[in-house]
A tleap script that builds the chain and sets N, CA, C and O, in Angstrom:
source leaprc.protein.ff14SB
mol = sequence {
  NMET ARG GLY GLY GLY GLU ASP GLY ARG ASP
  ASN TYR GLY GLY ASP MET LEU ILE SER VAL
  LYS VAL ILE PRO ARG SER ARG LYS ASN SER
  VAL GLU TRP VAL LYS GLY GLU GLU GLY GLU
  GLU GLY GLU ARG LEU LYS VAL ARG LEU THR
  ALA PRO PRO VAL ASP GLY ALA ALA ASN GLU
  ALA LEU VAL ALA LEU LEU ALA GLU ARG LEU
  GLY VAL PRO LYS ARG GLN VAL VAL ILE VAL
  ARG GLY ALA THR SER ARG GLN LYS VAL VAL
  GLU VAL VAL GLY LEU SER PRO SER ASP VAL
  ARG GLN ARG LEU CALA
}
set mol.1.N position { 50.457 -62.627 58.028 }
set mol.1.CA position { 51.713 -62.341 58.713 }
set mol.1.C position { 51.867 -63.303 59.883 }
set mol.1.O position { 50.922 -63.500 60.647 }
set mol.2.N position { 53.021 -63.893 60.032 }
set mol.2.CA position { 53.261 -64.857 61.083 }
set mol.2.C position { 53.678 -64.152 62.355 }
set mol.2.O position { 54.432 -63.180 62.332 }
set mol.3.N position { 53.172 -64.663 63.469 }
set mol.3.CA position { 53.503 -64.075 64.756 }
set mol.3.C position { 54.163 -65.097 65.640 }
set mol.3.O position { 53.795 -66.272 65.613 }
set mol.4.N position { 55.134 -64.673 66.427 }
set mol.4.CA position { 55.849 -65.590 67.298 }
set mol.4.C position { 55.060 -65.907 68.551 }
set mol.4.O position { 54.503 -65.013 69.189 }
set mol.5.N position { 55.014 -67.164 68.896 }
set mol.5.CA position { 54.358 -67.592 70.125 }
set mol.5.C position { 55.345 -67.570 71.272 }
set mol.5.O position { 56.539 -67.784 71.064 }
set mol.6.N position { 54.872 -67.318 72.467 }
set mol.6.CA position { 55.771 -67.244 73.613 }
set mol.6.C position { 56.283 -68.607 74.043 }
set mol.6.O position { 57.188 -68.686 74.873 }
set mol.7.N position { 55.733 -69.671 73.503 }
set mol.7.CA position { 56.151 -71.004 73.900 }
set mol.7.C position { 57.041 -71.682 72.864 }
set mol.7.O position { 57.171 -72.906 72.872 }
set mol.8.N position { 57.653 -70.910 71.976 }
set mol.8.CA position { 58.553 -71.479 70.986 }
set mol.8.C position { 57.840 -71.913 69.720 }
set mol.8.O position { 58.480 -72.345 68.761 }
set mol.9.N position { 56.530 -71.803 69.709 }
set mol.9.CA position { 55.758 -72.171 68.533 }
set mol.9.C position { 55.153 -70.910 67.950 }
set mol.9.O position { 54.758 -70.007 68.687 }
set mol.10.N position { 55.080 -70.847 66.636 }
set mol.10.CA position { 54.470 -69.717 65.964 }
set mol.10.C position { 53.091 -70.128 65.498 }
set mol.10.O position { 52.873 -71.278 65.116 }
set mol.11.N position { 52.161 -69.193 65.529 }
set mol.11.CA position { 50.845 -69.510 65.018 }
set mol.11.C position { 50.245 -68.288 64.347 }
set mol.11.O position { 50.546 -67.147 64.699 }
set mol.12.N position { 49.388 -68.556 63.371 }
set mol.12.CA position { 48.704 -67.485 62.680 }
set mol.12.C position { 47.543 -68.092 61.917 }
set mol.12.O position { 47.663 -69.179 61.351 }
set mol.13.N position { 46.442 -67.403 61.902 }
set mol.13.CA position { 45.310 -67.776 61.075 }
set mol.13.C position { 44.891 -69.223 61.141 }
set mol.13.O position { 44.511 -69.774 60.108 }
set mol.14.N position { 44.936 -69.880 62.294 }
set mol.14.CA position { 44.511 -71.262 62.382 }
set mol.14.C position { 45.590 -72.256 62.013 }
set mol.14.O position { 45.374 -73.462 62.133 }
set mol.15.N position { 46.744 -71.791 61.568 }
set mol.15.CA position { 47.859 -72.674 61.258 }
set mol.15.C position { 48.882 -72.568 62.376 }
set mol.15.O position { 48.841 -71.632 63.174 }
set mol.16.N position { 49.785 -73.512 62.434 }
set mol.16.CA position { 50.767 -73.504 63.512 }
set mol.16.C position { 52.115 -73.993 63.012 }
set mol.16.O position { 52.189 -74.948 62.239 }
set mol.17.N position { 53.174 -73.341 63.453 }
set mol.17.CA position { 54.536 -73.779 63.181 }
set mol.17.C position { 55.087 -74.392 64.460 }
set mol.17.O position { 54.970 -73.813 65.540 }
set mol.18.N position { 55.690 -75.569 64.327 }
set mol.18.CA position { 56.209 -76.288 65.485 }
set mol.18.C position { 57.685 -76.595 65.264 }
set mol.18.O position { 58.074 -77.082 64.203 }
set mol.19.N position { 58.503 -76.307 66.275 }
set mol.19.CA position { 59.902 -76.730 66.248 }
set mol.19.C position { 59.936 -78.219 66.574 }
set mol.19.O position { 59.314 -78.670 67.535 }
set mol.20.N position { 60.670 -78.975 65.760 }
set mol.20.CA position { 60.708 -80.429 65.912 }
set mol.20.C position { 62.155 -80.907 65.886 }
set mol.20.O position { 62.939 -80.496 65.032 }
set mol.21.N position { 62.496 -81.773 66.823 }
set mol.21.CA position { 63.782 -82.470 66.777 }
set mol.21.C position { 63.481 -83.915 66.411 }
set mol.21.O position { 62.721 -84.592 67.102 }
set mol.22.N position { 64.081 -84.383 65.322 }
set mol.22.CA position { 63.833 -85.732 64.822 }
set mol.22.C position { 65.001 -86.640 65.190 }
set mol.22.O position { 66.166 -86.281 65.022 }
set mol.23.N position { 64.665 -87.816 65.691 }
set mol.23.CA position { 65.673 -88.834 65.993 }
set mol.23.C position { 65.347 -90.049 65.127 }
set mol.23.O position { 64.479 -90.848 65.478 }
set mol.24.N position { 66.048 -90.190 63.984 }
set mol.24.CA position { 65.780 -91.314 63.079 }
set mol.24.C position { 66.393 -92.611 63.607 }
set mol.24.O position { 67.188 -92.604 64.547 }
set mol.25.N position { 66.005 -93.718 62.981 }
set mol.25.CA position { 66.505 -95.056 63.313 }
set mol.25.C position { 66.267 -95.424 64.778 }
set mol.25.O position { 67.111 -96.068 65.403 }
set mol.26.N position { 65.135 -95.023 65.317 }
set mol.26.CA position { 64.774 -95.385 66.689 }
set mol.26.C position { 64.088 -96.749 66.687 }
set mol.26.O position { 63.713 -97.270 65.637 }
set mol.27.N position { 63.931 -97.315 67.879 }
set mol.27.CA position { 63.266 -98.621 67.981 }
set mol.27.C position { 61.787 -98.541 67.666 }
set mol.27.O position { 61.207 -99.488 67.134 }
set mol.28.N position { 61.168 -97.403 67.995 }
set mol.28.CA position { 59.740 -97.235 67.705 }
set mol.28.C position { 59.454 -95.770 67.422 }
set mol.28.O position { 60.236 -94.886 67.772 }
set mol.29.N position { 58.323 -95.535 66.784 }
set mol.29.CA position { 57.884 -94.164 66.517 }
set mol.29.C position { 57.236 -93.595 67.764 }
set mol.29.O position { 56.436 -94.267 68.414 }
set mol.30.N position { 57.578 -92.356 68.103 }
set mol.30.CA position { 56.945 -91.686 69.238 }
set mol.30.C position { 57.024 -90.180 69.068 }
set mol.30.O position { 57.880 -89.655 68.355 }
set mol.31.N position { 56.091 -89.491 69.755 }
set mol.31.CA position { 56.023 -88.036 69.718 }
set mol.31.C position { 55.856 -87.554 71.143 }
set mol.31.O position { 54.986 -88.042 71.864 }
set mol.32.N position { 56.689 -86.590 71.567 }
set mol.32.CA position { 56.530 -86.031 72.904 }
set mol.32.C position { 56.933 -84.569 72.908 }
set mol.32.O position { 57.814 -84.151 72.157 }
set mol.33.N position { 56.273 -83.794 73.767 }
set mol.33.CA position { 56.650 -82.399 73.971 }
set mol.33.C position { 57.790 -82.364 74.974 }
set mol.33.O position { 57.732 -83.048 75.996 }
set mol.34.N position { 58.818 -81.585 74.703 }
set mol.34.CA position { 59.947 -81.425 75.618 }
set mol.34.C position { 60.253 -79.941 75.764 }
set mol.34.O position { 59.956 -79.141 74.877 }
set mol.35.N position { 60.852 -79.588 76.895 }
set mol.35.CA position { 61.280 -78.202 77.093 }
set mol.35.C position { 62.414 -77.900 76.141 }
set mol.35.O position { 63.189 -78.780 75.767 }
set mol.36.N position { 62.499 -76.624 75.751 }
set mol.36.CA position { 63.574 -76.205 74.876 }
set mol.36.C position { 64.922 -76.388 75.545 }
set mol.36.O position { 65.025 -76.378 76.772 }
set mol.37.N position { 65.948 -76.553 74.738 }
set mol.37.CA position { 67.292 -76.699 75.273 }
set mol.37.C position { 67.778 -75.371 75.822 }
set mol.37.O position { 67.099 -74.354 75.683 }
set mol.38.N position { 68.939 -75.374 76.439 }
set mol.38.CA position { 69.476 -74.150 77.028 }
set mol.38.C position { 69.491 -73.027 76.002 }
set mol.38.O position { 69.973 -73.196 74.882 }
set mol.39.N position { 68.962 -71.891 76.397 }
set mol.39.CA position { 68.894 -70.744 75.504 }
set mol.39.C position { 67.613 -70.685 74.689 }
set mol.39.O position { 67.342 -69.676 74.038 }
set mol.40.N position { 66.823 -71.748 74.717 }
set mol.40.CA position { 65.559 -71.776 73.998 }
set mol.40.C position { 64.416 -71.607 74.977 }
set mol.40.O position { 64.478 -72.091 76.107 }
set mol.41.N position { 63.385 -70.926 74.547 }
set mol.41.CA position { 62.201 -70.783 75.380 }
set mol.41.C position { 61.138 -71.761 74.912 }
set mol.41.O position { 61.169 -72.225 73.772 }
set mol.42.N position { 60.210 -72.069 75.782 }
set mol.42.CA position { 59.045 -72.867 75.422 }
set mol.42.C position { 59.348 -74.327 75.227 }
set mol.42.O position { 60.298 -74.875 75.787 }
set mol.43.N position { 58.501 -74.954 74.402 }
set mol.43.CA position { 58.595 -76.381 74.153 }
set mol.43.C position { 58.754 -76.643 72.665 }
set mol.43.O position { 58.526 -75.775 71.823 }
set mol.44.N position { 59.153 -77.866 72.376 }
set mol.44.CA position { 59.200 -78.323 70.998 }
set mol.44.C position { 58.856 -79.796 70.997 }
set mol.44.O position { 58.764 -80.422 72.053 }
set mol.45.N position { 58.668 -80.338 69.833 }
set mol.45.CA position { 58.386 -81.764 69.724 }
set mol.45.C position { 59.677 -82.541 69.559 }
set mol.45.O position { 60.593 -82.117 68.854 }
set mol.46.N position { 59.733 -83.673 70.212 }
set mol.46.CA position { 60.814 -84.623 70.006 }
set mol.46.C position { 60.147 -85.840 69.374 }
set mol.46.O position { 59.296 -86.485 69.987 }
set mol.47.N position { 60.540 -86.142 68.154 }
set mol.47.CA position { 59.906 -87.224 67.402 }
set mol.47.C position { 60.942 -88.297 67.094 }
set mol.47.O position { 61.960 -88.040 66.452 }
set mol.48.N position { 60.660 -89.484 67.558 }
set mol.48.CA position { 61.509 -90.644 67.256 }
set mol.48.C position { 60.871 -91.402 66.107 }
set mol.48.O position { 59.671 -91.674 66.115 }
set mol.49.N position { 61.691 -91.742 65.116 }
set mol.49.CA position { 61.209 -92.431 63.921 }
set mol.49.C position { 62.031 -93.684 63.661 }
set mol.49.O position { 63.247 -93.686 63.852 }
set mol.50.N position { 61.370 -94.746 63.226 }
set mol.50.CA position { 62.101 -95.957 62.866 }
set mol.50.C position { 62.783 -95.796 61.506 }
set mol.50.O position { 63.729 -96.520 61.195 }
set mol.51.N position { 62.312 -94.864 60.712 }
set mol.51.CA position { 62.849 -94.645 59.365 }
set mol.51.C position { 64.260 -94.064 59.421 }
set mol.51.O position { 64.579 -93.287 60.322 }
set mol.52.N position { 65.107 -94.442 58.455 }
set mol.52.CA position { 66.455 -93.867 58.381 }
set mol.52.C position { 66.424 -92.511 57.676 }
set mol.52.O position { 65.493 -92.220 56.925 }
set mol.53.N position { 67.441 -91.684 57.921 }
set mol.53.CA position { 67.499 -90.383 57.245 }
set mol.53.C position { 68.110 -90.497 55.852 }
set mol.53.O position { 69.096 -89.829 55.541 }
set mol.54.N position { 67.521 -91.345 55.020 }
set mol.54.CA position { 68.056 -91.615 53.690 }
set mol.54.C position { 66.960 -91.378 52.651 }
set mol.54.O position { 65.840 -91.867 52.794 }
set mol.55.N position { 67.293 -90.631 51.617 }
set mol.55.CA position { 66.376 -90.382 50.498 }
set mol.55.C position { 65.011 -89.858 50.944 }
set mol.55.O position { 63.992 -90.190 50.337 }
set mol.56.N position { 64.984 -89.051 51.987 }
set mol.56.CA position { 63.735 -88.438 52.424 }
set mol.56.C position { 62.807 -89.353 53.211 }
set mol.56.O position { 61.681 -88.965 53.525 }
set mol.57.N position { 63.260 -90.561 53.532 }
set mol.57.CA position { 62.402 -91.524 54.237 }
set mol.57.C position { 61.979 -91.009 55.610 }
set mol.57.O position { 60.825 -91.175 56.003 }
set mol.58.N position { 62.900 -90.387 56.342 }
set mol.58.CA position { 62.563 -89.873 57.672 }
set mol.58.C position { 61.575 -88.702 57.562 }
set mol.58.O position { 60.668 -88.587 58.385 }
set mol.59.N position { 61.739 -87.849 56.572 }
set mol.59.CA position { 60.806 -86.738 56.383 }
set mol.59.C position { 59.405 -87.248 56.059 }
set mol.59.O position { 58.419 -86.743 56.596 }
set mol.60.N position { 59.314 -88.242 55.188 }
set mol.60.CA position { 58.021 -88.830 54.851 }
set mol.60.C position { 57.385 -89.475 56.081 }
set mol.60.O position { 56.183 -89.346 56.311 }
set mol.61.N position { 58.200 -90.165 56.861 }
set mol.61.CA position { 57.693 -90.811 58.076 }
set mol.61.C position { 57.234 -89.775 59.096 }
set mol.61.O position { 56.234 -89.981 59.783 }
set mol.62.N position { 57.963 -88.658 59.199 }
set mol.62.CA position { 57.584 -87.583 60.118 }
set mol.62.C position { 56.227 -87.011 59.746 }
set mol.62.O position { 55.358 -86.870 60.607 }
set mol.63.N position { 56.037 -86.684 58.488 }
set mol.63.CA position { 54.774 -86.120 58.022 }
set mol.63.C position { 53.636 -87.116 58.257 }
set mol.63.O position { 52.567 -86.737 58.736 }
set mol.64.N position { 53.865 -88.378 57.921 }
set mol.64.CA position { 52.827 -89.400 58.086 }
set mol.64.C position { 52.459 -89.590 59.558 }
set mol.64.O position { 51.280 -89.697 59.892 }
set mol.65.N position { 53.458 -89.631 60.433 }
set mol.65.CA position { 53.202 -89.833 61.859 }
set mol.65.C position { 52.447 -88.655 62.460 }
set mol.65.O position { 51.472 -88.850 63.187 }
set mol.66.N position { 52.886 -87.441 62.166 }
set mol.66.CA position { 52.203 -86.265 62.706 }
set mol.66.C position { 50.776 -86.160 62.166 }
set mol.66.O position { 49.856 -85.837 62.916 }
set mol.67.N position { 50.587 -86.427 60.886 }
set mol.67.CA position { 49.244 -86.378 60.305 }
set mol.67.C position { 48.332 -87.402 60.979 }
set mol.67.O position { 47.176 -87.108 61.286 }
set mol.68.N position { 48.855 -88.593 61.206 }
set mol.68.CA position { 48.060 -89.640 61.872 }
set mol.68.C position { 47.679 -89.222 63.289 }
set mol.68.O position { 46.517 -89.329 63.680 }
set mol.69.N position { 48.657 -88.749 64.054 }
set mol.69.CA position { 48.400 -88.351 65.443 }
set mol.69.C position { 47.466 -87.144 65.533 }
set mol.69.O position { 46.695 -87.023 66.485 }
set mol.70.N position { 47.534 -86.256 64.547 }
set mol.70.CA position { 46.703 -85.058 64.553 }
set mol.70.C position { 45.327 -85.299 63.923 }
set mol.70.O position { 44.414 -84.488 64.083 }
set mol.71.N position { 45.188 -86.411 63.214 }
set mol.71.CA position { 43.915 -86.707 62.570 }
set mol.71.C position { 43.626 -85.821 61.376 }
set mol.71.O position { 42.482 -85.437 61.134 }
set mol.72.N position { 44.681 -85.497 60.626 }
set mol.72.CA position { 44.524 -84.649 59.440 }
set mol.72.C position { 45.190 -85.339 58.251 }
set mol.72.O position { 46.018 -86.230 58.440 }
set mol.73.N position { 44.837 -84.938 57.026 }
set mol.73.CA position { 45.520 -85.476 55.852 }
set mol.73.C position { 46.998 -85.053 55.846 }
set mol.73.O position { 47.357 -84.011 56.394 }
set mol.74.N position { 47.834 -85.865 55.227 }
set mol.74.CA position { 49.271 -85.552 55.168 }
set mol.74.C position { 49.553 -84.204 54.508 }
set mol.74.O position { 50.552 -83.556 54.820 }
set mol.75.N position { 48.685 -83.784 53.609 }
set mol.75.CA position { 48.912 -82.507 52.918 }
set mol.75.C position { 48.833 -81.312 53.865 }
set mol.75.O position { 49.278 -80.220 53.509 }
set mol.76.N position { 48.276 -81.496 55.063 }
set mol.76.CA position { 48.172 -80.412 56.038 }
set mol.76.C position { 49.392 -80.328 56.960 }
set mol.76.O position { 49.463 -79.447 57.817 }
set mol.77.N position { 50.336 -81.230 56.788 }
set mol.77.CA position { 51.565 -81.213 57.582 }
set mol.77.C position { 52.721 -80.994 56.615 }
set mol.77.O position { 52.990 -81.830 55.752 }
set mol.78.N position { 53.410 -79.845 56.771 }
set mol.78.CA position { 54.433 -79.453 55.805 }
set mol.78.C position { 55.729 -79.110 56.532 }
set mol.78.O position { 55.721 -78.336 57.490 }
set mol.79.N position { 56.832 -79.678 56.084 }
set mol.79.CA position { 58.147 -79.308 56.615 }
set mol.79.C position { 58.547 -78.019 55.906 }
set mol.79.O position { 58.761 -78.012 54.693 }
set mol.80.N position { 58.647 -76.922 56.670 }
set mol.80.CA position { 58.953 -75.627 56.055 }
set mol.80.C position { 60.422 -75.231 56.209 }
set mol.80.O position { 60.908 -74.360 55.488 }
set mol.81.N position { 61.126 -75.863 57.140 }
set mol.81.CA position { 62.555 -75.599 57.328 }
set mol.81.C position { 63.227 -76.841 57.866 }
set mol.81.O position { 62.646 -77.573 58.667 }
set mol.82.N position { 64.454 -77.081 57.426 }
set mol.82.CA position { 65.251 -78.155 57.985 }
set mol.82.C position { 65.059 -79.508 57.338 }
set mol.82.O position { 65.217 -80.529 58.008 }
set mol.83.N position { 64.728 -79.553 56.071 }
set mol.83.CA position { 64.473 -80.829 55.400 }
set mol.83.C position { 65.662 -81.781 55.482 }
set mol.83.O position { 65.472 -82.998 55.477 }
set mol.84.N position { 66.889 -81.253 55.559 }
set mol.84.CA position { 68.068 -82.119 55.625 }
set mol.84.C position { 68.713 -82.115 57.012 }
set mol.84.O position { 69.836 -82.589 57.182 }
set mol.85.N position { 68.006 -81.584 57.987 }
set mol.85.CA position { 68.531 -81.469 59.348 }
set mol.85.C position { 67.641 -82.231 60.321 }
set mol.85.O position { 66.491 -82.537 60.009 }
set mol.86.N position { 68.171 -82.534 61.491 }
set mol.86.CA position { 67.353 -83.141 62.539 }
set mol.86.C position { 66.462 -82.102 63.214 }
set mol.86.O position { 65.429 -82.442 63.792 }
set mol.87.N position { 66.864 -80.837 63.137 }
set mol.87.CA position { 66.064 -79.728 63.674 }
set mol.87.C position { 65.193 -79.206 62.536 }
set mol.87.O position { 65.704 -78.721 61.527 }
set mol.88.N position { 63.883 -79.308 62.702 }
set mol.88.CA position { 62.970 -78.917 61.640 }
set mol.88.C position { 61.908 -77.958 62.161 }
set mol.88.O position { 61.699 -77.842 63.369 }
set mol.89.N position { 61.254 -77.287 61.255 }
set mol.89.CA position { 60.066 -76.514 61.568 }
set mol.89.C position { 58.963 -77.089 60.677 }
set mol.89.O position { 59.092 -77.161 59.455 }
set mol.90.N position { 57.875 -77.495 61.337 }
set mol.90.CA position { 56.761 -78.119 60.638 }
set mol.90.C position { 55.537 -77.224 60.772 }
set mol.90.O position { 55.223 -76.742 61.860 }
set mol.91.N position { 54.855 -77.009 59.662 }
set mol.91.CA position { 53.616 -76.242 59.669 }
set mol.91.C position { 52.444 -77.214 59.663 }
set mol.91.O position { 52.398 -78.156 58.872 }
set mol.92.N position { 51.501 -76.963 60.559 }
set mol.92.CA position { 50.253 -77.717 60.585 }
set mol.92.C position { 49.164 -76.750 60.139 }
set mol.92.O position { 48.868 -75.770 60.822 }
set mol.93.N position { 48.579 -77.035 58.998 }
set mol.93.CA position { 47.588 -76.145 58.395 }
set mol.93.C position { 46.190 -76.512 58.888 }
set mol.93.O position { 45.803 -77.681 58.898 }
set mol.94.N position { 45.444 -75.484 59.298 }
set mol.94.CA position { 44.041 -75.674 59.618 }
set mol.94.C position { 43.728 -76.079 61.044 }
set mol.94.O position { 42.565 -76.324 61.364 }
set mol.95.N position { 44.726 -76.157 61.912 }
set mol.95.CA position { 44.477 -76.475 63.320 }
set mol.95.C position { 45.019 -75.356 64.192 }
set mol.95.O position { 46.078 -74.791 63.917 }
set mol.96.N position { 44.290 -75.048 65.229 }
set mol.96.CA position { 44.748 -74.034 66.178 }
set mol.96.C position { 45.824 -74.633 67.074 }
set mol.96.O position { 45.918 -75.855 67.190 }
set mol.97.N position { 46.634 -73.793 67.708 }
set mol.97.CA position { 47.649 -74.306 68.632 }
set mol.97.C position { 47.057 -75.179 69.741 }
set mol.97.O position { 47.661 -76.180 70.125 }
set mol.98.N position { 45.898 -74.813 70.250 }
set mol.98.CA position { 45.308 -75.627 71.318 }
set mol.98.C position { 44.871 -76.991 70.796 }
set mol.98.O position { 44.982 -77.986 71.512 }
set mol.99.N position { 44.373 -77.055 69.555 }
set mol.99.CA position { 44.009 -78.347 68.953 }
set mol.99.C position { 45.241 -79.232 68.775 }
set mol.99.O position { 45.214 -80.422 69.089 }
set mol.100.N position { 46.312 -78.638 68.270 }
set mol.100.CA position { 47.551 -79.392 68.054 }
set mol.100.C position { 48.078 -79.908 69.385 }
set mol.100.O position { 48.435 -81.080 69.508 }
set mol.101.N position { 48.126 -79.039 70.367 }
set mol.101.CA position { 48.640 -79.402 71.692 }
set mol.101.C position { 47.816 -80.562 72.285 }
set mol.101.O position { 48.375 -81.524 72.812 }
set mol.102.N position { 46.508 -80.455 72.192 }
set mol.102.CA position { 45.615 -81.470 72.757 }
set mol.102.C position { 45.780 -82.801 72.047 }
set mol.102.O position { 45.839 -83.844 72.697 }
set mol.103.N position { 45.856 -82.781 70.729 }
set mol.103.CA position { 45.945 -84.016 69.956 }
set mol.103.C position { 47.298 -84.707 70.095 }
set mol.103.O position { 47.393 -85.923 69.925 }
set mol.104.N position { 48.342 -83.945 70.401 }
set mol.104.CA position { 49.678 -84.537 70.539 }
set mol.104.C position { 50.070 -84.776 71.993 }
set mol.104.O position { 51.190 -85.203 72.274 }
set mol.105.N position { 49.147 -84.499 72.920 }
set mol.105.CA position { 49.452 -84.682 74.355 }
set mol.105.C position { 49.553 -86.153 74.697 }
set mol.105.O position { 49.802 -86.504 75.850 }
savepdb mol mol.pdb
quit
């Protein structure tokens, strides 16, 4: 059963769900934690990608970038919501919230 985290991230059983805002066609790839927008609590990831949002290229780039930064195989990073949107929810399998936070700091 999934439980809501007080910081805008959900976690359960060693896995973590992260709210992500993707900005495609950026000059460089980057990942940063940002405060939630008005009405949102906690933090989320803001990910800039050089890939365009065409034919799933940005989604593939997002998974690859997060997996690289987290030091896990790509199969452990899954887009669970928002595949066609800039606002996504990504599941990181097998890492605790503190591990994810530390590795993406």
